[in-house]
N, CA, C and O atoms as a DFTB+ gen file, in Angstrom:
572 C
 N C O
     1  1     -54.719      43.926     -20.160
     2  2     -53.884      42.790     -19.821
     3  2     -53.401      42.120     -21.111
     4  3     -54.187      41.882     -22.028
     5  1     -52.107      41.822     -21.169
     6  2     -51.527      41.062     -22.275
     7  2     -51.371      39.628     -21.799
     8  3     -50.884      39.376     -20.697
     9  1     -51.788      38.694     -22.639
    10  2     -51.721      37.274     -22.310
    11  2     -51.085      36.515     -23.465
    12  3     -51.423      36.738     -24.627
    13  1     -50.162      35.615     -23.138
    14  2     -49.649      34.711     -24.166
    15  2     -50.755      33.723     -24.482
    16  3     -51.264      33.053     -23.583
    17  1     -51.126      33.626     -25.729
    18  2     -52.237      32.770     -26.124
    19  2     -51.906      31.301     -25.908
    20  3     -50.771      30.858     -26.085
    21  1     -52.929      30.574     -25.523
    22  2     -52.873      29.124     -25.385
    23  2     -53.920      28.543     -26.321
    24  3     -54.682      29.286     -26.940
    25  1     -53.963      27.243     -26.427
    26  2     -54.899      26.592     -27.344
    27  2     -56.345      26.964     -27.017
    28  3     -57.187      27.012     -27.913
    29  1     -56.636      27.226     -25.750
    30  2     -57.997      27.615     -25.364
    31  2     -58.363      29.011     -25.867
    32  3     -59.532      29.394     -25.829
    33  1     -57.387      29.764     -26.331
    34  2     -57.614      31.117     -26.851
    35  2     -57.724      31.154     -28.369
    36  3     -57.773      32.232     -28.961
    37  1     -57.762      29.993     -28.999
    38  2     -57.684      29.941     -30.459
    39  2     -58.826      30.682     -31.139
    40  3     -58.611      31.329     -32.164
    41  1     -60.032      30.604     -30.594
    42  2     -61.158      31.300     -31.222
    43  2     -60.960      32.807     -31.200
    44  3     -61.203      33.479     -32.202
    45  1     -60.522      33.345     -30.066
    46  2     -60.288      34.787     -29.966
    47  2     -59.177      35.216     -30.920
    48  3     -59.308      36.226     -31.611
    49  1     -58.093      34.461     -30.960
    50  2     -56.968      34.801     -31.832
    51  2     -57.379      34.732     -33.302
    52  3     -57.014      35.605     -34.089
    53  1     -58.130      33.709     -33.671
    54  2     -58.554      33.537     -35.066
    55  2     -59.523      34.641     -35.487
    56  3     -59.470      35.115     -36.622
    57  1     -60.399      35.044     -34.583
    58  2     -61.335      36.128     -34.899
    59  2     -60.582      37.426     -35.180
    60  3     -60.897      38.135     -36.135
    61  1     -59.594      37.735     -34.354
    62  2     -58.802      38.942     -34.560
    63  2     -57.958      38.834     -35.831
    64  3     -57.815      39.810     -36.567
    65  1     -57.403      37.655     -36.086
    66  2     -56.619      37.457     -37.316
    67  2     -57.494      37.657     -38.551
    68  3     -57.045      38.219     -39.549
    69  1     -58.738      37.198     -38.482
    70  2     -59.647      37.365     -39.621
    71  2     -59.973      38.843     -39.849
    72  3     -60.191      39.257     -40.987
    73  1     -60.009      39.632     -38.791
    74  2     -60.236      41.068     -38.955
    75  2     -59.042      41.740     -39.623
    76  3     -59.203      42.718     -40.354
    77  1     -57.852      41.220     -39.373
    78  2     -56.646      41.777     -39.992
    79  2     -56.445      41.270     -41.416
    80  3     -56.241      42.058     -42.339
    81  1     -56.504      39.959     -41.587
    82  2     -56.152      39.344     -42.868
    83  2     -57.346      39.034     -43.758
    84  3     -57.187      38.829     -44.961
    85  1     -58.541      38.996     -43.176
    86  2     -59.731      38.603     -43.918
    87  2     -60.108      37.166     -43.610
    88  3     -59.293      36.390     -43.113
    89  1     -61.362      36.816     -43.913
    90  2     -61.835      35.454     -43.625
    91  2     -61.160      34.440     -44.552
    92  3     -60.491      34.831     -45.509
    93  1     -61.326      33.158     -44.281
    94  2     -62.225      32.534     -43.311
    95  2     -61.546      32.301     -41.953
    96  3     -60.337      32.076     -41.884
    97  1     -62.323      32.356     -40.902
    98  2     -61.812      32.142     -39.557
    99  2     -61.237      30.741     -39.407
   100  3     -60.230      30.562     -38.721
   101  1     -61.853      29.746     -40.031
   102  2     -61.373      28.358     -39.899
   103  2     -59.931      28.217     -40.370
   104  3     -59.145      27.492     -39.760
   105  1     -59.584      28.903     -41.443
   106  2     -58.199      28.871     -41.943
   107  2     -57.245      29.431     -40.889
   108  3     -56.171      28.877     -40.656
   109  1     -57.644      30.523     -40.260
   110  2     -56.801      31.133     -39.231
   111  2     -56.691      30.218     -38.010
   112  3     -55.628      30.133     -37.394
   113  1     -57.768      29.542     -37.661
   114  2     -57.710      28.608     -36.532
   115  2     -56.659      27.530     -36.785
   116  3     -55.870      27.208     -35.897
   117  1     -56.648      26.979     -37.983
   118  2     -55.674      25.937     -38.335
   119  2     -54.252      26.471     -38.258
   120  3     -53.385      25.854     -37.639
   121  1     -54.014      27.614     -38.884
   122  2     -52.668      28.175     -38.920
   123  2     -52.188      28.576     -37.529
   124  3     -51.042      28.311     -37.165
   125  1     -53.051      29.207     -36.761
   126  2     -52.657      29.671     -35.433
   127  2     -52.489      28.505     -34.460
   128  3     -51.641      28.559     -33.570
   129  1     -53.283      27.460     -34.621
   130  2     -53.116      26.269     -33.777
   131  2     -51.737      25.674     -33.993
   132  3     -51.065      25.292     -33.035
   133  1     -51.311      25.594     -35.250
   134  2     -49.969      25.068     -35.553
   135  2     -48.892      25.938     -34.911
   136  3     -47.887      25.423     -34.421
   137  1     -49.098      27.236     -34.913
   138  2     -48.119      28.135     -34.292
   139  2     -48.082      27.977     -32.779
   140  3     -47.015      28.032     -32.167
   141  1     -49.253      27.782     -32.178
   142  2     -49.311      27.676     -30.720
   143  2     -48.559      26.461     -30.182
   144  3     -48.084      26.481     -29.047
   145  1     -48.451      25.425     -30.971
   146  2     -47.718      24.239     -30.508
   147  2     -46.247      24.297     -30.910
   148  3     -45.471      23.410     -30.557
   149  1     -45.871      25.319     -31.634
   150  2     -44.483      25.490     -32.075
   151  2     -43.672      26.211     -30.998
   152  3     -44.183      27.080     -30.291
   153  1     -42.412      25.833     -30.891
   154  2     -41.540      26.578     -29.974
   155  2     -40.859      27.741     -30.690
   156  3     -40.008      28.412     -30.106
   157  1     -41.225      27.987     -31.949
   158  2     -40.617      29.055     -32.743
   159  2     -41.575      30.213     -33.016
   160  3     -41.297      31.077     -33.847
   161  1     -42.709      30.221     -32.305
   162  2     -43.693      31.276     -32.532
   163  2     -44.485      31.528     -31.253
   164  3     -44.593      30.661     -30.386
   165  1     -45.036      32.736     -31.158
   166  2     -45.902      33.090     -30.048
   167  2     -47.009      34.003     -30.567
   168  3     -46.833      34.757     -31.524
   169  1     -48.148      33.903     -29.901
   170  2     -49.264      34.801     -30.154
   171  2     -49.608      35.445     -28.815
   172  3     -49.752      34.763     -27.800
   173  1     -49.734      36.755     -28.830
   174  2     -50.106      37.488     -27.626
   175  2     -51.444      38.171     -27.865
   176  3     -51.708      38.697     -28.947
   177  1     -52.278      38.154     -26.840
   178  2     -53.599      38.768     -26.908
   179  2     -53.694      39.910     -25.910
   180  3     -53.178      39.819     -24.797
   181  1     -54.350      40.972     -26.312
   182  2     -54.637      42.103     -25.423
   183  2     -56.114      42.032     -25.063
   184  3     -56.982      41.959     -25.932
   185  1     -56.376      42.056     -23.764
   186  2     -57.748      42.030     -23.265
   187  2     -58.063      43.345     -22.566
   188  3     -57.211      43.928     -21.896
   189  1     -59.297      43.800     -22.732
   190  2     -59.805      44.917     -21.953
   191  2     -61.197      44.530     -21.481
   192  3     -62.066      44.188     -22.283
   193  1     -61.397      44.589     -20.177
   194  2     -62.671      44.183     -19.564
   195  2     -63.087      42.782     -20.005
   196  3     -64.262      42.526     -20.265
   197  1     -62.121      41.888     -20.085
   198  2     -62.381      40.499     -20.433
   199  2     -62.603      40.226     -21.911
   200  3     -62.844      39.083     -22.299
   201  1     -62.525      41.266     -22.743
   202  2     -62.761      41.100     -24.179
   203  2     -61.440      41.170     -24.943
   204  3     -60.645      42.083     -24.720
   205  1     -61.197      40.201     -25.854
   206  2     -59.970      40.276     -26.659
   207  2     -60.091      41.410     -27.679
   208  3     -60.994      41.414     -28.515
   209  1     -59.172      42.363     -27.597
   210  2     -59.260      43.533     -28.475
   211  2     -58.060      43.679     -29.402
   212  3     -58.059      44.537     -30.285
   213  1     -57.038      42.845     -29.209
   214  2     -55.868      42.944     -30.066
   215  2     -55.011      41.702     -29.990
   216  3     -55.086      40.937     -29.029
   217  1     -54.201      41.509     -31.003
   218  2     -53.271      40.379     -30.990
   219  2     -52.002      40.727     -31.746
   220  3     -51.974      41.627     -32.585
   221  1     -50.957      39.988     -31.423
   222  2     -49.694      40.077     -32.154
   223  2     -49.172      38.661     -32.340
   224  3     -49.240      37.829     -31.435
   225  1     -48.657      38.413     -33.515
   226  2     -48.058      37.115     -33.841
   227  2     -46.591      37.358     -34.160
   228  3     -46.261      38.185     -35.010
   229  1     -45.713      36.634     -33.473
   230  2     -44.287      36.763     -33.748
   231  2     -43.673      35.376     -33.884
   232  3     -44.168      34.399     -33.321
   233  1     -42.605      35.315     -34.630
   234  2     -41.943      34.047     -34.907
   235  2     -40.447      34.261     -34.970
   236  3     -39.957      35.389     -35.008
   237  1     -39.746      33.162     -34.981
   238  2     -38.313      33.194     -35.248
   239  2     -38.116      32.961     -36.735
   240  3     -38.734      32.075     -37.325
   241  1     -37.265      33.750     -37.324
   242  2     -36.888      33.526     -38.724
   243  2     -35.406      33.202     -38.750
   244  3     -34.579      33.970     -38.257
   245  1     -35.083      32.061     -39.328
   246  2     -33.707      31.615     -39.424
   247  2     -33.101      31.891     -40.780
   248  3     -31.882      31.840     -40.942
   249  1     -33.953      32.188     -41.765
   250  2     -33.454      32.549     -43.087
   251  2     -32.980      34.001     -43.039
   252  3     -33.103      34.654     -42.003
   253  1     -32.456      34.496     -44.113
   254  2     -31.979      35.877     -44.135
   255  2     -33.145      36.834     -43.923
   256  3     -34.188      36.710     -44.563
   257  1     -32.960      37.767     -43.039
   258  2     -33.941      38.818     -42.801
   259  2     -33.289      40.139     -43.194
   260  3     -32.242      40.512     -42.665
   261  1     -33.917      40.831     -44.120
   262  2     -33.400      42.089     -44.664
   263  2     -32.953      43.034     -43.550
   264  3     -33.719      43.343     -42.637
   265  1     -31.698      43.488     -43.641
   266  2     -31.184      44.485     -42.713
   267  2     -30.632      43.938     -41.404
   268  3     -30.203      44.713     -40.549
   269  1     -30.633      42.612     -41.229
   270  2     -30.128      42.047     -39.976
   271  2     -28.824      41.309     -40.218
   272  3     -28.474      40.991     -41.354
   273  1     -28.103      41.040     -39.121
   274  2     -26.817      40.352     -39.248
   275  2     -26.725      39.131     -38.348
   276  3     -25.662      38.516     -38.257
   277  1     -27.811      38.766     -37.682
   278  2     -27.792      37.603     -36.791
   279  2     -28.889      36.620     -37.204
   280  3     -29.718      36.908     -38.067
   281  1     -28.865      35.468     -36.569
   282  2     -29.884      34.463     -36.824
   283  2     -29.966      33.551     -35.610
   284  3     -28.933      33.164     -35.063
   285  1     -31.148      33.208     -35.186
   286  2     -32.439      33.643     -35.716
   287  2     -32.782      35.063     -35.272
   288  3     -32.175      35.624     -34.359
   289  1     -33.772      35.611     -35.950
   290  2     -34.262      36.957     -35.673
   291  2     -35.719      36.841     -35.249
   292  3     -36.494      36.116     -35.872
   293  1     -36.093      37.556     -34.188
   294  2     -37.511      37.661     -33.846
   295  2     -38.203      38.490     -34.910
   296  3     -37.652      39.486     -35.379
   297  1     -39.411      38.085     -35.297
   298  2     -40.078      38.752     -36.411
   299  2     -41.546      38.976     -36.093
   300  3     -42.264      38.041     -35.737
   301  1     -41.985      40.211     -36.223
   302  2     -43.388      40.541     -36.045
   303  2     -44.121      40.188     -37.331
   304  3     -43.970      40.864     -38.349
   305  1     -44.912      39.132     -37.278
   306  2     -45.628      38.660     -38.468
   307  2     -46.948      39.398     -38.664
   308  3     -47.399      39.580     -39.795
   309  1     -47.560      39.819     -37.576
   310  2     -48.823      40.531     -37.673
   311  2     -49.196      41.138     -36.340
   312  3     -48.875      40.595     -35.282
   313  1     -49.881      42.274     -36.400
   314  2     -50.344      42.940     -35.181
   315  2     -51.633      43.665     -35.522
   316  3     -51.768      44.254     -36.595
   317  1     -52.578      43.612     -34.590
   318  2     -53.891      44.198     -34.857
   319  2     -54.548      44.592     -33.548
   320  3     -54.495      43.854     -32.564
   321  1     -55.171      45.768     -33.548
   322  2     -55.993      46.231     -32.430
   323  2     -57.313      46.715     -33.024
   324  3     -57.332      47.460     -34.004
   325  1     -58.415      46.280     -32.415
   326  2     -59.727      46.731     -32.895
   327  2     -59.750      48.260     -32.962
   328  3     -59.185      48.944     -32.108
   329  1     -60.411      48.773     -33.990
   330  2     -60.349      50.202     -34.294
   331  2     -60.712      51.096     -33.111
   332  3     -60.025      52.089     -32.876
   333  1     -61.744      50.787     -32.374
   334  2     -62.162      51.681     -31.291
   335  2     -61.205      51.693     -30.103
   336  3     -61.352      52.511     -29.195
   337  1     -60.208      50.772     -30.107
   338  2     -59.235      50.704     -29.017
   339  2     -57.857      51.201     -29.432
   340  3     -56.899      51.099     -28.666
   341  1     -57.759      51.730     -30.624
   342  2     -56.470      52.204     -31.122
   343  2     -56.066      53.530     -30.478
   344  3     -56.893      54.236     -29.901
   345  1     -54.788      53.848     -30.590
   346  2     -54.198      55.096     -30.077
   347  2     -54.242      55.159     -28.551
   348  3     -54.340      56.234     -27.958
   349  1     -54.168      53.977     -27.932
   350  2     -54.121      53.894     -26.470
   351  2     -52.849      53.201     -25.994
   352  3     -52.685      52.964     -24.798
   353  1     -51.944      52.875     -26.922
   354  2     -50.692      52.221     -26.563
   355  2     -50.774      50.701     -26.523
   356  3     -49.819      50.041     -26.114
   357  1     -51.908      50.138     -26.944
   358  2     -52.074      48.683     -26.864
   359  2     -51.185      47.941     -27.861
   360  3     -50.651      46.880     -27.537
   361  1     -51.020      48.478     -29.055
   362  2     -50.133      47.834     -30.032
   363  2     -48.697      47.862     -29.525
   364  3     -47.944      46.910     -29.729
   365  1     -48.323      48.943     -28.873
   366  2     -46.986      49.042     -28.283
   367  2     -46.800      47.939     -27.229
   368  3     -45.742      47.311     -27.172
   369  1     -47.818      47.704     -26.400
   370  2     -47.749      46.652     -25.387
   371  2     -47.608      45.269     -26.025
   372  3     -46.828      44.437     -25.561
   373  1     -48.363      45.037     -27.082
   374  2     -48.285      43.747     -27.777
   375  2     -46.904      43.552     -28.395
   376  3     -46.317      42.476     -28.283
   377  1     -46.386      44.593     -29.045
   378  2     -45.052      44.519     -29.628
   379  2     -44.016      44.262     -28.544
   380  3     -43.101      43.462     -28.738
   381  1     -44.149      44.921     -27.425
   382  2     -43.215      44.736     -26.317
   383  2     -43.205      43.282     -25.842
   384  3     -42.144      42.739     -25.535
   385  1     -44.364      42.659     -25.781
   386  2     -44.438      41.239     -25.383
   387  2     -43.691      40.366     -26.388
   388  3     -42.987      39.432     -26.004
   389  1     -43.845      40.669     -27.665
   390  2     -43.134      39.917     -28.706
   391  2     -41.623      40.102     -28.580
   392  3     -40.866      39.134     -28.650
   393  1     -41.196      41.337     -28.396
   394  2     -39.767      41.618     -28.275
   395  2     -39.182      40.944     -27.032
   396  3     -38.072      40.414     -27.070
   397  1     -39.926      40.968     -25.948
   398  2     -39.449      40.331     -24.714
   399  2     -39.274      38.835     -24.921
   400  3     -38.277      38.263     -24.479
   401  1     -40.225      38.197     -25.584
   402  2     -40.115      36.760     -25.881
   403  2     -38.852      36.501     -26.707
   404  3     -38.093      35.578     -26.412
   405  1     -38.630      37.318     -27.743
   406  2     -37.454      37.126     -28.599
   407  2     -36.166      37.283     -27.796
   408  3     -35.226      36.509     -27.979
   409  1     -36.115      38.273     -26.910
   410  2     -34.935      38.464     -26.066
   411  2     -34.709      37.261     -25.163
   412  3     -33.581      36.791     -25.012
   413  1     -35.783      36.768     -24.566
   414  2     -35.671      35.648     -23.628
   415  2     -35.112      34.390     -24.275
   416  3     -34.487      33.570     -23.602
   417  1     -35.331      34.233     -25.573
   418  2     -34.813      33.032     -26.234
   419  2     -33.504      33.303     -26.977
   420  3     -33.047      32.474     -27.764
   421  1     -32.902      34.472     -26.720
   422  2     -31.564      34.732     -27.218
   423  2     -31.440      35.586     -28.462
   424  3     -30.328      35.769     -28.957
   425  1     -32.526      36.113     -28.988
   426  2     -32.428      36.976     -30.170
   427  2     -31.828      38.322     -29.787
   428  3     -32.105      38.865     -28.718
   429  1     -31.011      38.840     -30.675
   430  2     -30.433      40.167     -30.469
   431  2     -30.997      41.189     -31.452
   432  3     -30.694      42.379     -31.364
   433  1     -31.821      40.714     -32.391
   434  2     -32.457      41.600     -33.364
   435  2     -33.921      41.206     -33.529
   436  3     -34.304      40.053     -33.332
   437  1     -34.723      42.202     -33.895
   438  2     -36.144      41.998     -34.117
   439  2     -36.509      42.759     -35.379
   440  3     -36.028      43.872     -35.587
   441  1     -37.349      42.180     -36.222
   442  2     -37.659      42.799     -37.509
   443  2     -39.148      42.663     -37.826
   444  3     -39.900      41.989     -37.123
   445  1     -39.536      43.321     -38.898
   446  2     -40.922      43.306     -39.345
   447  2     -40.958      43.812     -40.779
   448  3     -39.918      44.134     -41.353
   449  1     -42.136      43.881     -41.350
   450  2     -42.288      44.458     -42.681
   451  2     -43.700      44.988     -42.839
   452  3     -44.572      44.720     -42.012
   453  1     -43.919      45.740     -43.904
   454  2     -45.267      46.166     -44.272
   455  2     -45.282      46.479     -45.759
   456  3     -44.240      46.708     -46.372
   457  1     -46.463      46.483     -46.317
   458  2     -46.617      46.834     -47.726
   459  2     -46.270      48.314     -47.917
   460  3     -46.476      49.124     -47.014
   461  1     -45.748      48.659     -49.083
   462  2     -45.376      50.047     -49.369
   463  2     -46.562      51.000     -49.228
   464  3     -46.383      52.163     -48.867
   465  1     -47.758      50.518     -49.507
   466  2     -48.939      51.373     -49.478
   467  2     -49.642      51.406     -48.118
   468  3     -50.624      52.130     -47.955
   469  1     -49.160      50.642     -47.148
   470  2     -49.802      50.583     -45.839
   471  2     -49.229      51.673     -44.931
   472  3     -48.346      51.421     -44.111
   473  1     -49.742      52.865     -45.096
   474  2     -49.235      54.029     -44.367
   475  2     -49.380      53.871     -42.863
   476  3     -48.469      54.224     -42.114
   477  1     -50.520      53.342     -42.407
   478  2     -50.717      53.164     -40.959
   479  2     -49.649      52.253     -40.367
   480  3     -49.095      52.548     -39.308
   481  1     -49.362      51.154     -41.045
   482  2     -48.348      50.225     -40.558
   483  2     -46.967      50.879     -40.582
   484  3     -46.184      50.724     -39.645
   485  1     -46.677      51.601     -41.643
   486  2     -45.387      52.292     -41.737
   487  2     -45.210      53.265     -40.570
   488  3     -44.155      53.298     -39.937
   489  1     -46.238      54.046     -40.295
   490  2     -46.164      55.027     -39.202
   491  2     -46.031      54.332     -37.848
   492  3     -45.311      54.812     -36.973
   493  1     -46.722      53.205     -37.671
   494  2     -46.589      52.433     -36.438
   495  2     -45.149      51.971     -36.261
   496  3     -44.570      52.142     -35.188
   497  1     -44.570      51.389     -37.304
   498  2     -43.192      50.902     -37.220
   499  2     -42.217      52.044     -36.905
   500  3     -41.304      51.872     -36.097
   501  1     -42.403      53.191     -37.531
   502  2     -41.556      54.345     -37.216
   503  2     -41.708      54.758     -35.758
   504  3     -40.718      55.028     -35.077
   505  1     -42.948      54.807     -35.281
   506  2     -43.197      55.210     -33.896
   507  2     -42.603      54.216     -32.903
   508  3     -42.250      54.589     -31.785
   509  1     -42.494      52.955     -33.311
   510  2     -41.935      51.914     -32.448
   511  2     -40.423      51.809     -32.584
   512  3     -39.806      50.875     -32.071
   513  1     -39.832      52.780     -33.283
   514  2     -38.379      52.908     -33.450
   515  2     -37.739      51.803     -34.293
   516  3     -36.565      51.478     -34.114
   517  1     -38.516      51.233     -35.205
   518  2     -37.907      50.368     -36.207
   519  2     -37.153      51.257     -37.174
   520  3     -37.538      52.405     -37.396
   521  1     -36.085      50.739     -37.749
   522  2     -35.323      51.449     -38.768
   523  2     -35.617      50.801     -40.111
   524  3     -35.527      49.581     -40.255
   525  1     -35.964      51.613     -41.081
   526  2     -36.234      51.076     -42.407
   527  2     -34.953      50.476     -42.981
   528  3     -33.915      51.135     -43.012
   529  1     -35.029      49.220     -43.437
   530  2     -33.853      48.521     -43.943
   531  2     -33.766      48.568     -45.466
   532  3     -32.668      48.604     -46.021
   533  1     -34.908      48.567     -46.142
   534  2     -34.889      48.477     -47.594
   535  2     -36.312      48.622     -48.112
   536  3     -37.274      48.461     -47.361
   537  1     -36.439      48.923     -49.383
   538  2     -37.732      48.882     -50.076
   539  2     -37.535      48.027     -51.310
   540  3     -36.550      48.168     -52.035
   541  1     -38.497      47.131     -51.536
   542  2     -38.389      46.256     -52.704
   543  2     -39.729      46.179     -53.431
   544  3     -40.789      46.441     -52.861
   545  1     -39.647      45.822     -54.670
   546  2     -40.822      45.507     -55.461
   547  2     -40.663      44.048     -55.869
   548  3     -39.639      43.664     -56.435
   549  1     -41.666      43.245     -55.585
   550  2     -41.619      41.820     -55.908
   551  2     -42.313      41.560     -57.224
   552  3     -43.331      42.182     -57.530
   553  1     -41.774      40.654     -57.996
   554  2     -42.331      40.307     -59.305
   555  2     -42.671      38.826     -59.354
   556  3     -42.009      38.011     -58.711
   557  1     -43.694      38.479     -60.109
   558  2     -44.010      37.074     -60.387
   559  2     -44.321      36.928     -61.867
   560  3     -44.559      37.902     -62.581
   561  1     -44.312      35.676     -62.296
   562  2     -44.559      35.385     -63.705
   563  2     -45.084      33.965     -63.803
   564  3     -44.519      33.056     -63.194
   565  1     -46.140      33.762     -64.547
   566  2     -46.680      32.428     -64.761
   567  2     -45.816      31.694     -65.777
   568  3     -45.419      32.267     -66.791
   569  1     -45.528      30.424     -65.503
   570  2     -44.744      29.617     -66.436
   571  2     -45.609      28.560     -67.087
   572  3     -45.121      27.781     -67.907
């Protein structure tokens, strides 16, 4: 079952976010709580036998999104399924919920990104029929 997260789901969402991004869970609770009250973001949870096993976070981006020509654009900010539940189509279901939300609010494009070295994410995006828009290397410098 896919469920749009509510404030009562914050612990489950934060736990899954910490598995994807790393601890601390409290930081994720704060960030995800802010998103849950926003009308520009959604979090979807995948449950199996009453246990949260995956999540997807999507938002609207109004700034330029590489490879798109409209604004705002629905954007997949993060997606995660616990390892033992992978390769069952659950990430596809979560992505579909995000895309449906973006369509319902008028988006005509949906985008995402991944690190150049994240092969699993790259393969997922290809399998989900995303088209690669560009590759970049980002630079920083201390002043």
